C-alpha positions as CSV (number, residue, x, y, z in Angstrom):
1,X,223.6,151.1,58.0
2,X,221.6,154.4,58.4
3,X,223.3,155.7,55.2
4,X,222.4,152.6,53.3
5,X,218.8,153.0,54.4
6,X,218.7,156.6,53.3
7,X,220.2,155.8,49.9
8,X,217.7,153.0,49.3
9,X,214.8,155.2,50.4
10,X,216.0,157.9,48.0
11,X,216.2,155.4,45.1
12,X,212.7,154.2,45.7
13,X,211.4,157.8,45.9
14,X,213.1,158.7,42.6
15,X,211.6,155.6,40.9
16,X,208.2,156.5,42.3
17,X,208.3,160.1,40.9
18,X,209.7,159.1,37.6
19,X,207.6,156.0,37.0
20,X,204.4,157.6,35.9
21,X,201.8,156.1,33.6
22,X,201.3,157.6,30.2
23,X,198.4,157.3,27.7
24,X,198.4,157.9,24.0
25,X,195.5,157.4,21.7
26,X,192.8,158.8,19.3
27,X,189.6,160.8,19.6
28,X,186.8,160.1,17.1
29,X,183.5,161.9,17.2
30,X,181.6,164.9,15.8
31,X,181.4,168.7,16.2
32,X,178.7,171.3,16.2
33,X,178.8,175.1,16.3
34,X,176.9,177.6,18.4
35,X,177.0,181.3,17.3
36,X,175.3,183.8,15.1
37,X,174.7,181.5,12.1
38,X,172.8,178.2,12.2
39,X,171.1,176.2,15.0
40,X,171.9,176.8,18.6
41,X,171.5,173.3,19.9
42,X,174.3,172.6,22.5
43,X,174.8,168.9,21.6
44,X,174.1,168.3,18.0
45,X,177.1,166.9,16.1
46,X,176.9,167.5,12.3
47,X,180.5,167.2,11.2
48,X,183.1,164.6,11.8
49,X,186.0,165.2,14.2
50,X,189.2,163.3,14.5
51,X,192.3,163.8,16.7
52,X,195.0,162.5,18.9
53,X,195.3,162.6,22.7
54,X,198.1,162.3,25.2
55,X,197.9,162.0,29.0
56,X,200.4,162.0,31.8
57,X,198.7,160.4,34.9
58,X,200.3,162.1,37.9
59,X,198.0,160.4,40.4
60,X,194.9,158.2,40.4
61,X,192.8,161.4,40.6
62,X,194.4,163.8,38.1
63,X,196.3,163.9,34.8
64,X,198.0,166.4,32.5
65,X,196.4,166.2,29.1
66,X,197.0,167.5,25.6
67,X,195.1,166.9,22.4
68,X,195.0,167.9,18.7
69,X,191.7,167.7,16.9
70,X,190.7,168.4,13.3
71,X,187.1,169.1,12.3
72,X,184.8,171.3,10.2
73,X,182.4,173.7,11.8
74,X,179.1,174.1,10.0
75,X,176.1,176.4,10.5
76,X,172.9,176.5,8.5
77,X,170.2,179.0,9.3
78,X,167.6,176.7,7.7
79,X,168.2,174.2,10.5
80,X,167.6,176.8,13.2
81,X,164.5,177.1,15.3
82,X,164.7,180.9,15.1
83,X,162.3,182.2,12.3
84,X,164.5,185.2,11.7
85,X,167.5,183.0,10.9
86,X,165.4,180.8,8.7
87,X,164.3,183.8,6.8
88,X,167.8,185.2,6.5
89,X,169.1,181.9,5.1
90,X,172.9,182.2,5.8
91,X,175.2,179.2,6.0
92,X,178.9,178.6,6.5
93,X,181.4,175.8,6.7
94,X,185.0,176.2,7.9
95,X,187.8,173.9,8.9
96,X,189.5,174.2,12.3
97,X,192.7,172.7,13.8
98,X,192.6,172.8,17.6
99,X,195.3,172.3,20.1
100,X,194.2,171.9,23.8
101,X,196.2,171.4,27.0
102,X,195.1,171.3,30.6
103,X,194.3,169.0,33.5
104,X,191.8,166.1,33.9
105,X,190.2,165.3,37.3
106,X,188.5,162.0,38.1
107,X,185.5,161.8,40.4
108,X,186.9,158.6,41.9
109,X,190.4,157.0,42.0
110,X,191.4,155.5,38.7
111,X,194.5,153.6,39.4
112,X,195.9,151.8,36.3
113,X,198.2,149.7,38.5
114,X,195.2,147.9,40.1
115,X,193.8,144.7,38.5
116,X,190.3,144.5,37.3
117,X,187.8,146.8,35.5
118,X,187.5,150.3,36.8
119,X,185.4,153.3,35.7
120,X,184.9,156.9,36.7
121,X,183.4,160.1,35.5
122,X,185.9,162.9,34.9
123,X,186.2,166.6,34.2
124,X,188.8,168.3,31.9
125,X,189.6,172.0,31.5
126,X,192.5,174.1,30.4
127,X,193.1,176.3,27.4
128,X,192.5,175.7,23.7
129,X,193.6,177.5,20.5
130,X,192.0,176.8,17.1
131,X,193.2,177.9,13.7
132,X,190.5,178.9,11.2
133,X,190.2,180.7,7.9
134,X,188.5,184.1,7.9
135,X,185.2,184.7,6.1
136,X,182.5,187.4,5.9
137,X,179.1,187.7,4.4
138,X,179.0,190.4,1.6
139,X,176.1,192.7,0.7
140,X,174.5,189.8,-1.2
141,X,174.7,187.5,1.8
142,X,177.4,185.4,0.1
143,X,179.9,183.6,2.3
144,X,183.2,185.1,1.1
145,X,186.8,184.3,2.0
146,X,189.1,187.0,3.3
147,X,192.2,184.9,2.3
148,X,193.6,185.1,5.8
149,X,193.4,183.0,8.9
150,X,193.2,183.6,12.7
151,X,193.7,181.8,16.0
152,X,190.7,181.6,18.3
153,X,191.7,181.1,22.0
154,X,189.2,179.4,24.3
155,X,188.4,177.4,27.4
156,X,187.5,173.7,27.1
157,X,184.8,172.4,29.5
158,X,184.7,168.6,29.2
159,X,182.6,166.0,31.0
160,X,183.2,162.3,30.4
161,X,183.3,158.8,31.6
162,X,186.2,156.3,31.2
163,X,186.9,152.7,31.9
164,X,189.8,150.3,31.3
165,X,188.8,147.5,28.9
166,X,192.1,145.6,29.2
167,X,195.5,145.9,30.9
168,X,196.6,148.6,28.5
169,X,193.5,150.1,26.9
170,X,191.2,152.8,28.3
171,X,187.9,153.7,26.6
172,X,186.1,157.0,27.3
173,X,183.1,158.9,26.1
174,X,183.0,162.7,26.5
175,X,181.2,165.9,25.6
176,X,183.4,169.0,25.5
177,X,182.2,172.6,24.9
178,X,184.7,175.2,23.9
179,X,184.0,178.8,24.9
180,X,186.1,181.0,22.6
181,X,187.3,184.6,22.9
182,X,186.4,185.2,19.3
183,X,183.3,186.1,17.3
184,X,184.9,185.5,13.9
185,X,184.5,181.7,13.4
186,X,181.1,182.0,11.5
187,X,181.9,185.2,9.6
188,X,179.6,187.4,11.6
189,X,182.4,189.7,12.5
190,X,185.0,190.2,9.6
191,X,188.6,190.0,10.6
192,X,189.5,193.0,8.4
193,X,188.5,196.4,10.0
194,X,187.5,197.9,6.7
195,X,184.7,195.3,6.5
196,X,183.1,196.2,9.8
197,X,179.9,197.3,8.0
198,X,179.3,193.6,7.2
199,X,179.1,192.7,11.0
200,X,175.8,191.2,12.3
201,X,174.4,189.2,15.1
202,X,175.1,189.6,18.8
203,X,178.6,191.2,19.0
204,X,178.5,190.8,22.8
205,X,178.3,187.0,22.6
206,X,181.3,185.0,21.5
207,X,181.3,181.8,19.5
208,X,181.1,178.3,21.0
209,X,181.8,174.8,19.5
210,X,181.3,171.4,20.9
211,X,183.2,168.1,20.4
212,X,181.3,164.9,21.3
213,X,182.9,161.5,20.9
214,X,185.0,158.7,22.3
215,X,188.7,158.3,23.0
216,X,190.7,155.0,23.0
217,X,194.1,155.3,24.6
218,X,197.0,152.9,25.2
219,X,198.7,153.0,28.6
220,X,202.4,152.5,29.1
221,X,205.1,153.1,31.7
222,X,206.8,151.3,34.6
223,X,205.0,150.3,37.8
224,X,205.9,152.6,40.7
225,X,208.2,151.4,43.4
226,X,206.4,151.4,46.8
227,X,208.9,151.1,49.7
228,X,207.3,149.6,52.9
229,X,209.2,149.5,56.1
């Protein structure tokens, strides 16, 4: 009898560890850039952003999360509050493809197995990598392609709020800044070393970009087995 009890307990434990809840869905919003060209407003979407998101909810308080987001980054000196940038008159527009992975933490428990509407603020961070084409500003101030591309690694810092709107749908709104380890996204630092004479701006300050928008995810997976004795 003792062995039967141990076998049954083991089966329930395995079901509990394997029966996690997953989420898959879309991100829709906008992006803005913060660097050496254009405005420096932290939250000011000026280009559309679209992506896909996946979550593995390991507990009601934390999830593993991955996302892919496509967007353009744009900077226009004429829209800056800095008179020196307005006078300079530079502008750029580049496309990025970002992959991000990390962990999401909720402020309160968000148990998708409970009935009723729930909501909670959350934080997300991890690592991001964004592919972008390389550009520089030539002696005439023209935004010129280098015909190469680079990967910009960064740290996402996301604050959001989510709520379930049905048994299988979760709606969230979030703002996510990305601090990158690159100063090349806006063309202020050319990728090619022989073009270093065209560098400008604060070379001690790396580029940032921000995604603001909503996510809509569909949840699926088996309900965990809770063994009460």
